C-alpha positions in Angstrom: 0.0 -1.0 0.0 1.4 3.5 -1.1 0.3 7.0 0.6 -1.0 8.9 -1.9 -2.2 12.7 -1.2 -6.3 13.1 -0.9 -7.0 16.2 -3.2 -7.2 14.7 -6.5 -9.2 12.1 -5.5 -11.6 14.3 -3.2 -11.6 16.0 -6.1 -12.8 13.2 -8.3 -15.3 12.4 -5.6 -17.6 15.5 -6.1 -16.4 16.9 -2.5 -17.2 20.6 -1.8 -17.8 23.5 0.3 -19.6 26.4 1.1 -17.0 29.1 1.2 -16.6 32.8 1.0 -14.8 35.3 -0.4 -11.8 35.7 2.2 -12.4 32.2 3.9 -9.3 30.6 5.4 -9.6 26.7 5.2 -6.9 26.1 8.3 -7.9 22.2 9.5 -9.3 19.0 7.7 -10.0 15.7 9.5 -10.4 13.2 6.1 -12.8 9.8 6.5 -12.8 7.7 3.5 -15.3 4.4 2.7 -12.1 1.9 0.9 -13.6 -1.2 -1.3 -10.8 -3.5 -1.6 -9.9 -5.5 -4.6 -11.4 -8.6 -3.2 -14.1 -7.0 -2.0 -13.7 -6.0 1.6 -14.7 -3.0 2.8 -12.7 -0.5 5.3 -12.9 2.7 6.8 -10.0 5.1 7.0 -8.7 8.4 8.7 -6.4 11.1 7.6 -5.8 14.3 9.0 -4.1 18.0 7.7 -1.1 18.3 9.4 -1.3 21.1 11.4 -4.9 19.4 12.7 -4.7 18.7 16.7 -6.4 15.6 18.7 -8.4 18.0 21.4 -9.4 19.7 17.4 -10.4 17.0 15.5 -11.8 15.3 18.5 -14.0 18.4 18.7 -14.8 18.5 14.6 -15.9 14.6 14.6 -18.0 15.6 17.4 -19.5 18.4 14.9 -20.0 16.0 12.0 -22.1 13.8 14.5 -24.8 16.4 15.6 -24.7 17.6 12.5 -25.6 14.6 10.4 -27.3 13.2 12.8 -29.4 15.8 13.5 -29.1 18.9 10.3 -27.5 23.1 12.0 -28.9 25.3 11.0 -26.8 29.0 11.3 -28.2 31.0 13.9 -29.8 34.6 13.3 -27.2 37.5 12.8 -29.3 39.5 12.9 -30.1 41.4 17.0 -34.6 41.8 16.8 
């Protein structure tokens, strides 16, 4: 098994993010479902070099909550 950069793989899977002008992504935690040549399925995870374990745990927990219940951005109006 050889390590590969994930950028083109993630792109090929159609993964996109809604970013505004000036947004600066700083970290990533990626979970991949892999189907091996023999048909077995496994999960692999990788994270950006700068991502510390506690932030990774927070990102995973937040992602699980969002997937389980959805996410609605809070209104910024003071009314």
